N, C-alpha and C positions, 0 to 999 in steps of 0.2 A: 120484529125479530132483530137480532143483533147483526150488524154487518159482518161480512166474511173477514174483513180486515181486523176488526175488533175481536172476533171469535178466535182468530189465529193467535192472539195475544193472551187469551184466557187459558187457565189450567186449573185443575183440581187443587184446592188449597192444602190438601194433605199429601197426595201422592205425586202431584205435579204432572199427572197424565193430561193429555189434551182433552178438551170438551168439544162436543158437537151438539147441534140442535137435536133434541130428542124426537124420535119418530112418532108419528101420530098414534101408532098402536100402543106405544109405551105410555103416552099421555092419557089415552083412553082407559087403559088398565088402572092407572093411578087415580084418575078422576072417578072411576067406578068405586074404588076403595074409599076415596075421600067422601063421596056422596053417601056411602054406607056408614061413614063415621069411624072407619078402621085405619085410616092413613095417618101415620105420625112421622115426624122427622127424627133425626138421630138424637136430638135432645129430649124426645118423648112428647113433644108438643103436637097436638092434633092439628092437622091442616084443615082450615075452615073455608078458605077462599077457593073458588073454582080454579082448576088447573087448565090453562090454555096453551102454555108454552113452558119450555125449560131446557136445561142443558144436561146431556148424558155423558158421563165419564167414559173414556175410551174402553175400559174393561167391562162396562155395562153394569157395574155394581152400585153406582150412586147416581141419583137424579138431583139436579139443583133447580128448584122452581124459580120462576120469574114473576115479578110483580111490576105491572105497568112498564114492561119491557126491560126491567132492571134484574139481572140475575142475583140471587141470594147465594153468595159464595163463601159462607162460613162453614166449617165442618158441621156445626149443629144444625144448619139449615138443610143439609143433605137428607134425602130420603134413600135409605139403603134398600137395594133390590135383591131378591133372591137369585141365586145362581141359575143360569139357563138350563 
């Protein structure tokens, strides 16, 4: 996972809201959708790699997956989440 110091510097590329490590329950829900073949990012690309970690935008509306510990922080990489 990303160190707290680095995480404090990161923000959403669109809204500039802070990012935090995504809770396990969010990752589990997204991983279930990915395994079912229904998870896509904002660009419409289906996510194929298992989700084990990621960053959640402060408003909870966007999830940024991580690959090999590196966050994918372009707007197209975001997985948009439904409102709570």
